[in-house]
N, C-alpha and C positions, 0 to 999 in steps of 0.2 A: 263407380269405377269409370275413369275417363275413356278406357279402351272401348267401352260399349258403343261409343259414337261411331266406330268403324264396323259395327255389325249390320249386315244387309239382311234385314228380316224377311225380305220377299224373295231371296235368292237361295234356293236349296242346293246343298252340296251333293251332287248325284254320285260322286266317287264312292261314298259310303252307302252300303246296302241299307234299305229302310223298310223292308217287308216286315221285320219283326220288332223294330225299335223306331221311335220317331225320327224323321229325317233330320240330319244336321244342316245348319245354315253356314254360309260363308261369313267369315270374320277375319280381320287382320290379326296376325300373330302379335302379341304384346312385345315391346322392346325387351331384349335381354337385360339382365341385371348382373352386378358383380358376383363372383363366386361365393364370397362370404355370406351373401344374402340367400343363396340357394342351399347351403349346407343344412342338412337335416334329414331328408327321406332316407339316404343311405346310412346315416347314423342309427336311425330307428331300426333299419333292417339288420345292421350290425349287432345291435343290442339283442335282437331276437336270435341271431346266429350264435353268439357267444354262449348263451345258456343251454343250447341243445347240443350241437356237435362239438363245439370247441371245448367246453368244460366238462361234458359228461360223456357222450358216446364214443368219441375218438380216444379220449383218455381211458375209458373203460376197455376199449379194444386193445389199447397199448398195455393195460394191466394183464390181458389174457395172452397176447401173442407178440409183445414188444412192438418195435417200429417197422415190422415187416410190410405193412400195408400203408405206410406213410405216403407213398407216391399217389394213392387213390385220393388223398385229401387235396392235393394240388390240382389233380384232374377235376375233382368235384367243384372246387372253388372257382376254377377257370371257367368250366362249363356254365356255372351259375352266373358268372360275371356277364357273359354274352347273352344269357337268357334275360337277365335283368335289363340290359340295354334295349333288348327288343320290346320288353314290357314298357320301358320308358319311352321308346320311339312312338308308340301309338298314342300315349297320353300327352306327350309334348305336342303332337300334331293336332289332336282333337280335344283335349281336355277330359275325355271319357276314360274310364278304366278299361283295362285290357278285357275284363270279363264282359263289359258292355259290348266291346268289339266283337267277342266270340258270339254273343247273343244276336248281333246283327247277322251273323252268318247262319245261325240256326237257333230258333227260339228256345228249345229245351236246354241249351247249354247253361242258361242262367240258373235254372233250378238245380241242374246237375252239379254246378259249381257251389251252390249252397251246401249240398250234401258233401262234396269233396273238400269243402272248407271246415264245416262244422264237425263231421265225424273224426277226421284225423287229429283235430286240435282240441277236442272236448276234454281230453284226458289231462287232469291237472298235475302232470308230472313235474312241471317246473316249480310251481309253488310248493309241492310236496318235497322236492329236492332242497329248496331254499330253507324250509323249516327243519329238514333233517340236518343240513350243515350247521344251522343255528343251534341244534341240540348238541352238537359236538362242542360248542363253546360254552353253553350254559348247563348242560348235563341233564336236561329234562327227559322223561321217559318216552319211549316210542308210542305209548298209549296216548300221549298228549298231542302228538304231531298232527293227526287228522283235524283236531279242533282248532289248533293254531293255524293250520293251512286254510281252513274255511274262513277264519278271521282275516287272514291276509287277503284272500279273494274278495271278501266284502269291503275291505279297506280300499283296495284297488278300484272296485266299482263305485265307491263313494267319491274318490278323487276324480274319476272320469266324469261322474254325474254333475259334480259341482263346478266343472271347468267351463267358463264362458265360451271359449273356442278350444275344443278338445285337443286338436293337433298341437297348439302352442304349449299346452300343459305337458302333454306326453313328450314333446321335443325337449323341453326344459329338463324334465326328470331323466330322460335317457341320455342327454349330453352329460349330465353330472355323473350318472352311473358309469357310462362308457369311459369317462375321464378317470375315474377311480380304477377301473379295470386296466386301462392302458398304463397307468402308473405302476401297477403291480406287475404287468407283463414286462416293462422295462427293467424293473428291479430283478425279476427272475432271469431275464437275459444276461444281466451283468453279474449277478452274484449267486444264482442258485443252480443253473443248468450245468455249467462247467464243461470241460473238454469231453467228458463221457457222454453228455447229452447231445452235444453238437456232432460228435463222431457217430452216435447212434442214428441221428437223423440222416447223415450223409450215407451211412451204410443201408438204411432203410430204402433209399431210392434206387438201389441197385441189387437188392436181395430178391431177385426174380425167382430163384429156385425155391424159396420158402413160401411163396404166395399161396399155392394150393393147400398146404398145411394150415396156414393162417386162416384162410377162408373156411376150411372144414372145422376149425376149432370154434369160431365165434357164431356160426350159423347164418343162414341166408337172410332171415328177417333183420337181425342186427346189422349185417353188412349193408343191406339195401337202405336201412334207416340211416346209417352213418354216412353213406354216399349222399343221400338226399339232404342230410343235415351238415354236409361239408360246405358251410355257408349258412343260408337261412333255411331254405327248403320248403317244398310244397306250396301251398296257397300264400304263405307269408311273402314269397317273392312277388306274387300278384298284387299284394298290398302296396307295393311301390307306387302303383297308379293312384291309389287313394291318397297316400301321403303327398305325392307330388301335386295333386289337385289342390289339396288344402294348404300346401306351401305356396301355391301360385306359380308353379313352373310352366313355362310355355302357355299353351291354350288353357291350362288348368286355372289360370288367373281369372277366367271369365265364369267359372262355375261356383255354385254355393258351397259353403263349408259346413262341417258337422259342428253344431254348437249345443250347449246345454238347453234342454227344454225349460229349465228353471231360470238360468241366469243369462241366456243368449237370445238373439233375435233370429227366430226360425224362418226358413223359406221352404215352402212346401212343393216347390217345382221339381220335376224330374231331372236327373243328373245326365241328360243327354247333352252332347257337346257341339262343337263347331268344327269347321275346317277352313283351310286358307287357300286362296288362289296362288298359284306358283308364279307370281310376278317377281321382279328383281328385288324389291324391298322385303317381301315376305321370305324369299329364299335366303336373303342376307341374314334375316332374323333367325330363320330355321337353322342355318349352319352355325350360328353363334350359340343358340340354345343346345344344339347337339354336342358341340364341343364342351360346353359348361357341364352338361349332364355326365359326359364321359369322365371329366376330371373329378367330379364329386363322387361318382361310383367307384372309380379306380382307386382313388386315395383312401376312401373310408372302407368300403366293403371289401375290395380285393386285397390291398396291401395290409391294412390293419387286421382284417379278418384272417388272412393266411398266416401272418406272423403270429397272431394270438393262438391259432390252432396248433402250429408247430411247437410254440413254447409250452402250452399245456400238456401236449403229448410228451415232449422231452422231459418235462417236470415229472410226469408219471413214470417214465422210463428210469429216471435216476433215483426214484424214491420208493417204488413199489415193486415187490418181487412178482415176476410173471406167473400168471395162473392163480393169483390170490383169491379173487372173489367170483362168486356166481350170481350175476345179475343183481348185485346190491351196491350200496354206497360204501362198502368196506374200503375200497381203494381210496376214496376221498378222505376217510378218517386216517388211514395209514399214511397217506401223503402228508397230512397236517402234522401227525406225530413225528414223521421223519424230518420235516422241515424244522420242527421245534428242537429236535435233537441237534440239528446243525447250528442254529443261531438263537435258540432260546424259545420259551413258551410263547412269547409275543408274536413270533412268526406263525406258529400254529393257529393262533387266534385270528391273525390278520388273513391267513389263507382261507380259513373257514368262513369268515365274515365276507371276504370277496366273493366266495362261492354263493353266499346268500344273496349278495347284491346282483351277481350274475344271473341267478335263477329267477329272482323276483322281477328283474328288469325284463327278462324273457317273458314271464307270465303277463306282465303289463302289456308288452307288445302283442302277445297272443290274443288277449281279451279285446284289445283295441282293433287288431287286424280282422278277427272274425266278425266283430260287430260292423266294421266298415264295409267289408266285402258283402256280407249278407244284406245289410241295409241298402247299399247301392243297387244290388240286383233286384230287390223287391220294389224299390222306388222307380227304377228304370222300366221295370216290367209290370207285374200285376197291379201294383199300387201307384202307378205313374199319375193317374188322374185324382187320387185321393187328396182332399184338402185337410183331412184329419191327421193322416199319417205322413209326416215329413220324414226325410231321411234321418234327421236327428232323433226323432222319437223311435224310429225303427232300430237305430243303432243302440240306444239305451235299453230297449226291450230285449235285444239280442244279447247284450252284455250281461244283463241280470239273469237271463235264462241260462247262459253259459255258467255263470257262478252257481246257480241252483243245481245244474247237472253235475258240475264238478263236485259239489258238496255231497250229493247223493252217492257218487262214485266213491268218495273218501269214506263216507259213513257205511258203505257196503263192505268195507274191509280191504279194498284194493288200494294199497297205500305204498307199494314198492316203486320208487321213483324211476329206476332203470327200466323196469318192465313197462311202466306207463309210457316212457319216452320211446322205447322200441316199438310199441303198438303205434304210436302217433307217427314216428318217422318212417316206418316201412309203408304205411298207408300213403304218406306224402310222396314217396318215391313213385308210386303209381300215378298220382295226380300230376307229377312233373312230366311224366311220359305223355299224358293227354295234352297239356298245354304247350308242350314243346312243339307238337305237330300243329296245333291250332295257331300258334304264333307265326309259323311258316305261311299258313294259309292267309292269315290277316295281313301281315306286313309284306309278304311277297306278291300276293295276288289281289289284295284289296287296295292298299295304299298305292298312289301313283309311283312310277319307277323312280322319279327324281328324288323322292325321300324314302323309298321303300327298302326292304331287305334284299341284298344282292351280294355277289362276290364271296369273299372268305367267310363273312358272317353267315351266309346261307349254308355253307358247308358245315360250320360249327353247330348251327341249329339242327341240321340233318344228323350230325353226330350225337346231339343231345337226345334225339328221338330214339336212336339205336342204343344209346347208353342206358337211359332210364327204362326204355321198353324192354331191353334184354334182361335186365335185372328184375323187372316186374314179372316178366314171364317165368323166370326161374323161381321167384317167390311164390307165385300162384301154384306152380307145379309142386313145389316143396310143401306148401301148406295142404294141398290136396292129398298128397301122399301121407301126411301126418293124420289127416281126418279119416282116411280109409285104412290106416294102419299099414300102408305100403312101405 
């Protein structure tokens, strides 16, 4: 890479703490590139978001309480948009992931974030949901679903393993899947929702008096999970750092990429980054990168994500009777049947197949995300000096361990998609509380003021701490009462 000529290998960047992670060195920021060349990381995040909150949890809540809580979805997506930009801020400036930044503040954060990534996302609810919607199309029995789901997980693992540069393969797949989803969403907006659906959405934003009853009906864990998944949620937001690095955004262009141990050229170096001196040229580049990152995140994650969320909720509202299902995929089947009654059996099939695409694309994002975050933490920390374990080898080891664990869960008999997703999402709400506070410490008090967190964004991050923290406390109290019989 030509930019490496501007790396000063003898000049340490003392702005970044180095007691727990190797010191960063000064380097010039690479020159910004056109917007079309940086599109990708937010699309991957969107693919993960659509399959959790957008297609499943918020439509499920709508099937229980109508559109009473629709205002929370906009609040959740908006909060996540600002969180994502703070995750991107650190990676644009250093090339490191946000979790590496947290580890610079306190060594145990690395291993803690492995736990906070693996445990909430290990439940194979997305792949299970995808094969369940596929069963609505082809009519195979529920007994077959666990085995088909395991087959899907193995297929995803094989595709990732065979990819010379993993990010490029994941990006191509997710671009195609998101394009199919967006086409269906546009069709639904024009021909399926109708006046009833749009009126229901408008009413939902002002139905304040019905909020307590709605919350009481769906339960604390489901609500916290849905709020966390109003967007991507949990550690998946943190994976923005990893995807940005492999896409080559900002200082991420200087760091090694995750490649196949069989078909790619590995680099066993630790993934610690660089930092730039705030001279006029670097500040010009920084301001340009920051504007580009905003445009990519706002257009894909915020606008498309919010619209998709509202459309799937409204579609549930006009097709499913309130209170129909009890933590099952019944509402998805009923939706498909209702759509078939409106415009023919082809629409039922199309809706269920889109559901399969949505959920499989999310599971692809989940496997990739957990593998990336875990491998990055291990290579930056305990295995940084290992010449045997590159980040790529660690990535694939984690991916296949995830697949094995998910298969064990399915074979144990826990196969209900909504239950699996509620477990995953409620745990992720707690994780978001933790890293919201850490992002303030990292971007406000570690990064220099010229490029750090300040002003209105600092207020929003403070709100995120209160928002996710308050719901997390309520969840812990609620679960404690359940365990004690209180």
